[in-house]
C-alpha positions in Angstrom: 4.0 -72.9 40.5 5.3 -70.2 38.4 2.5 -67.9 39.6 3.6 -68.5 43.2 7.2 -67.6 42.5 6.2 -64.5 40.8 4.4 -63.4 44.0 7.3 -64.5 46.3 10.3 -62.9 44.7 9.7 -59.3 45.9 9.8 -60.5 49.5 13.0 -62.4 48.9 14.6 -59.4 47.2 13.6 -57.1 50.2 15.0 -59.6 52.7 18.3 -59.7 50.8 18.6 -56.0 50.7 17.8 -55.7 54.5 20.5 -58.3 55.3 23.1 -56.4 53.3 22.2 -53.1 54.9 22.4 -54.6 58.4 25.8 -55.9 57.7 27.1 -52.6 56.4 25.8 -50.7 59.4 27.4 -53.2 61.8 30.8 -52.8 60.1 30.5 -48.9 60.3 29.7 -49.0 64.0 32.5 -51.4 64.7 35.3 -49.3 63.0 34.1 -45.7 63.8 36.3 -43.4 66.1 35.4 -43.0 69.8 33.7 -39.7 70.8 36.0 -36.8 71.8 35.2 -34.7 74.9 35.2 -31.0 73.9 36.4 -28.2 76.3 34.6 -24.9 75.8 36.4 -21.8 77.1 34.3 -19.0 78.5 35.7 -15.5 78.4 35.5 -13.6 81.7 35.7 -9.8 81.9 38.7 -8.5 83.8 38.8 -5.0 85.3 41.9 -3.1 84.0 42.8 0.4 85.1 42.4 3.0 82.4 45.9 3.4 80.8 45.1 7.0 80.0 44.5 7.7 83.7 47.7 6.0 84.8 49.7 8.0 82.3 48.0 11.2 83.5 48.7 10.5 87.1 52.4 9.9 86.2 52.6 13.2 84.4 50.9 15.1 87.2 53.2 13.6 89.8 56.2 14.7 87.9 54.8 18.2 87.4 53.8 18.6 91.0 57.4 17.9 92.1 58.1 21.5 90.9 56.0 23.0 93.7 58.6 22.8 96.5 61.2 24.3 94.2 58.8 27.2 93.2 58.0 27.9 96.9 61.7 28.0 97.7 62.4 30.4 94.9 59.5 32.7 96.0 60.9 32.6 99.6 64.3 33.5 98.3 62.9 36.5 96.3 60.9 37.8 99.2 63.9 37.4 101.6 66.2 39.3 99.2 63.5 42.0 98.8 63.5 42.6 102.5 67.3 42.5 103.1 68.0 44.5 99.9 71.1 42.4 99.1 72.3 38.9 98.4 71.9 38.8 94.6 73.0 41.0 91.7 71.1 42.1 88.7 72.5 39.4 86.4 71.3 36.7 88.7 67.8 38.2 88.8 67.7 38.5 85.0 68.7 34.9 84.7 66.0 33.8 87.1 63.4 36.0 85.5 64.2 34.5 82.1 63.0 31.2 83.5 59.6 32.5 84.4 58.1 32.8 81.0 59.0 29.2 79.9 57.7 27.9 83.2 54.4 29.8 82.8 54.1 28.5 79.2 54.8 25.0 80.4 52.2 25.3 83.1 49.7 26.6 80.6 50.4 23.6 78.3 50.1 21.3 81.2 46.7 22.7 82.2 45.4 22.3 78.6 46.7 18.7 78.5 45.0 18.0 81.8 41.7 19.2 80.3 42.2 17.0 77.2 43.1 13.9 79.1 40.3 13.8 81.7 37.9 11.1 80.6 35.5 8.8 82.3 37.2 7.1 85.2 36.8 3.3 85.6 38.6 3.0 88.9 37.3 5.0 91.9 40.7 5.0 93.5 42.2 6.6 90.4 39.5 9.2 90.4 40.3 10.2 93.9 44.0 10.3 93.2 43.4 12.3 90.0 41.4 14.9 91.9 44.0 15.3 94.5 46.8 15.7 92.0 44.8 18.2 89.9 44.3 20.3 93.0 48.0 20.3 93.7 48.7 21.0 90.0 46.6 24.2 90.1 49.1 25.6 92.7 51.8 25.7 90.0 50.0 28.5 88.1 49.5 30.5 91.3 53.1 30.0 92.4 54.4 31.0 88.9 52.4 34.2 89.1 53.6 34.9 92.6 57.2 34.1 91.6 56.9 36.6 88.7 55.5 39.3 90.9 58.2 38.7 93.6 61.0 38.7 91.0 59.7 41.9 89.4 59.4 43.6 92.8 62.9 42.4 93.7 64.3 43.7 90.4 62.8 47.1 91.0 64.2 47.2 94.5 67.6 46.1 93.3 67.6 48.7 90.6 66.6 51.5 92.9 69.2 50.5 95.5 72.1 50.0 93.1 71.5 53.3 91.4 71.5 55.3 94.6 74.3 56.0 97.1 74.6 54.6 100.5 73.2 57.8 101.9 70.1 57.4 99.9 69.7 53.9 101.2 70.0 55.1 104.8 67.4 57.8 104.2 65.0 55.3 102.7 65.5 52.9 105.6 64.9 55.7 108.1 61.8 56.8 106.2 60.5 53.3 106.3 61.2 52.9 110.0 59.5 56.2 110.7 56.4 55.2 108.7 56.3 51.9 110.6 56.5 53.7 113.9 53.7 56.0 112.8 51.5 53.0 112.0 52.1 51.5 115.4 51.2 54.8 117.1 47.9 55.2 115.1 46.5 58.4 113.8 48.1 61.7 114.7 46.6 63.2 117.8 44.6 66.3 117.1 45.4 68.4 120.2 43.2 71.4 119.0 40.1 69.1 118.7 40.8 67.6 122.1 41.0 71.0 123.8 38.0 72.2 121.9 36.0 69.3 123.4 37.2 70.3 126.9 39.9 67.7 127.4 43.0 69.0 129.3 46.0 67.6 127.3 49.6 68.9 127.1 50.9 66.9 124.2 50.1 63.8 122.1 51.6 61.5 124.7 49.9 63.0 127.7 48.3 60.0 129.3 47.1 62.2 132.3 44.2 63.3 130.0 42.7 59.9 130.7 40.3 60.1 133.7 42.0 58.2 136.6 45.6 58.5 135.5 47.8 61.0 137.3 51.4 62.0 136.7 52.9 59.2 138.9 50.7 56.5 137.3 51.6 57.9 133.9 55.3 57.5 134.6 54.7 53.9 135.9 52.9 52.7 132.8 55.3 54.5 130.4 58.2 52.7 132.1 56.5 49.5 130.9 56.7 50.7 127.3 53.1 52.0 127.2 53.7 55.5 126.1 50.9 56.2 123.6 47.1 56.2 123.6 47.2 53.5 121.0 49.4 51.2 123.1 47.3 51.9 126.2 44.1 51.0 124.2 45.6 47.6 123.4 46.5 46.8 127.0 44.2 44.7 129.2 43.1 46.2 132.5 44.4 43.2 134.4 47.9 43.9 133.0 47.6 47.5 134.1 46.4 46.4 137.5 49.5 44.1 137.9 51.8 47.1 137.1 50.1 49.2 139.7 50.3 46.4 142.3 54.0 46.1 141.7 54.5 49.8 142.4 53.2 49.4 146.0 50.1 50.0 148.2 50.0 53.7 147.2 48.4 52.7 143.9 46.1 50.0 145.3 42.9 52.0 145.0 43.5 52.9 141.3 41.0 51.2 139.0 42.2 50.9 135.4 39.0 49.3 134.1 38.0 52.1 131.8 41.5 53.3 130.8 41.8 51.3 127.6 38.4 52.4 126.5 39.2 56.0 127.1 42.6 55.6 125.4 40.8 54.1 122.3 38.6 57.2 122.0 41.7 59.4 122.4 43.8 57.4 119.9 41.0 57.8 117.3 40.5 61.6 118.0 37.0 60.9 119.3 37.2 63.7 121.8 33.5 64.6 122.2 32.7 61.0 123.0 35.6 60.8 125.5 34.4 64.0 127.2 30.9 62.6 127.5 32.2 59.4 129.0 34.5 61.3 131.4 31.5 63.4 132.6 30.0 60.2 133.9 33.1 58.7 135.4 34.3 59.4 138.9 38.1 58.9 139.2 38.1 56.9 136.0 35.3 54.5 137.1 31.6 54.4 136.8 29.6 55.7 139.7 29.8 53.5 142.8 32.0 50.9 141.2 34.9 52.1 143.5 32.9 51.4 146.7 34.5 49.5 149.5 34.3 45.7 149.9 31.7 46.0 152.7 29.3 48.1 150.6 29.8 45.8 147.6 27.9 43.1 149.5 24.7 45.1 149.2 22.3 44.1 146.5 21.2 46.3 143.7 17.7 46.5 145.2 19.1 47.8 148.5 21.2 50.5 146.7 18.2 51.5 144.6 15.9 52.0 147.6 18.6 54.1 149.4 18.7 56.6 146.6 14.9 56.8 145.8 14.3 59.8 148.1 17.1 61.9 146.4 15.9 61.4 142.9 15.5 64.6 140.9 12.4 65.1 138.7 12.9 64.3 135.0 12.8 67.1 132.5 10.4 65.7 130.0 10.6 68.8 127.7 14.4 68.7 127.6 14.4 65.0 126.8 11.9 65.6 124.0 14.0 68.5 122.6 17.0 66.2 122.5 15.1 63.6 120.5 14.1 61.2 123.3 10.6 59.6 123.7 10.6 59.5 127.5 7.8 57.5 129.0 6.9 57.3 132.7 3.8 55.5 133.9 1.5 56.5 136.8 3.7 54.6 139.3 6.8 56.5 138.3 8.3 53.6 136.4 10.4 54.8 133.4 10.8 53.1 130.1 14.4 52.1 129.9 14.4 51.4 126.2 15.7 54.9 125.5 19.0 53.6 126.9 21.1 52.4 124.0 21.3 48.6 124.1 18.1 48.0 126.2 15.0 46.6 124.4 11.5 45.9 125.6 12.3 42.4 127.1 15.3 43.7 129.1 13.2 46.7 130.2 10.7 44.2 131.6 13.5 42.2 133.3 14.6 45.4 135.2 11.2 46.2 136.4 10.7 42.6 137.6 14.0 43.0 139.5 12.7 46.1 141.3 14.7 48.6 139.2 12.2 51.2 138.1 14.0 54.6 137.7 17.1 56.0 136.1 18.8 56.7 139.4 18.2 53.1 140.5 19.7 51.8 137.3 22.6 54.2 137.5 23.4 52.9 141.0 23.3 49.2 139.9 26.6 47.4 139.5 27.3 46.1 136.0 27.9 42.7 137.5 24.4 42.7 139.1 22.9 43.7 135.7 24.8 40.9 134.0 23.4 38.4 136.6 19.9 39.6 135.8 20.5 38.9 132.2 22.2 35.5 132.8 19.3 34.4 135.0 16.9 35.3 132.2 18.4 32.7 129.8 20.7 32.5 126.8 18.6 34.8 124.6 20.2 37.8 126.4 23.8 36.4 126.1 24.8 39.0 123.5 23.7 42.0 125.6 26.5 44.4 126.7 25.5 46.3 129.8 28.8 48.1 130.4 27.5 51.6 129.6 24.0 51.3 130.8 24.6 52.7 134.4 26.5 55.6 132.9 23.7 56.3 130.4 21.2 56.1 133.2 23.2 58.5 135.2 23.1 61.1 132.4 19.3 60.6 132.1 18.8 60.9 135.8 20.8 64.2 135.8 18.8 65.5 132.8 22.0 65.6 130.6 19.9 64.7 127.6 22.1 66.5 125.0 25.2 64.8 126.2 23.5 61.5 126.3 22.3 61.9 122.8 25.8 62.9 121.6 27.3 59.8 123.3 24.6 57.4 122.0 25.5 58.6 118.5 28.9 57.0 119.1 27.5 53.8 120.5 26.5 50.6 118.7 24.2 48.3 120.8 25.3 50.1 123.9 29.0 49.7 123.3 31.6 51.9 121.6 31.5 51.2 117.9 
């Protein structure tokens, strides 16, 4: 019996211990706190404009407000420099004293801008910064212009206040005279004109223009066109309108070449003017003054009508003048010696039935232009205005005169 108990007591002790542990765990579970729901906060990135950029924009906007004021000051300086009055020396000195601090301020602002520019986070701020910086650069330019204007005004004021009223009047008259001289262009060289064979009485003698007689000269001078320079700047249509107003007596006058002739005269290019006038008939190119009925004829018809009267070309004289004159076995000439005509245009003329210099000389410029237009846009830049006149010189074997004139031409037009 005692042996049995000895073997049983470990089991009894283990059961007792298990019962006690089960009771303890039950009591703990019964009295423990309920579970608490935890809230976890997650940080989210938020885009914030760069404060340095915002500060820089604010500074630039304040600085750029100075631009209208600076422009107004410059305008005031320039106006006073023209009128010669309106402010005394003390006012100028006071204004000039402000220039240096302003320039120093602008210099500091520019250096600050360079220091503040950093990587931009907001694209809108970047665009605004760029625009403000471009405006801000105007300040330095305006300050520089303001200083130059103020210095110029100070010098003008000093010179005017130190002199008498008579001195002022003399200076004003001298300036007016210089201005008038600029309007009239270079001084007309009468001796050079006469040496070139131009009949001219004085520097305002418009009758030296081929096609202008004394009465027409008086008409256009009444319109204020009294110099070669002014005539050169007048459109032929305007001259034609003046002639039409004067009555039917001037209906046949053709002013098409008058501005070109006047331009040569105004710039003392008398040999070139003489060469041009040798070609003109009554101030127009040959046959351009034909009647309305004859103008209906085509260039081919005119060319055929003059073929029998063609003079032989002087090949030796052409060569002596520096021209490489080429004529094929059919009598077709190479028009490329005409200034402004190249191989392609030469081919166009021959395809149109124009084979000789007399034929080209008798072809209207409008007809030539039509040939070029029909050939396509590649010939759009060609200027055929002088080609008939050059061809007339070649047909008349005036090779030296043609060479002298071509030295003045650029692509077939007056340079």
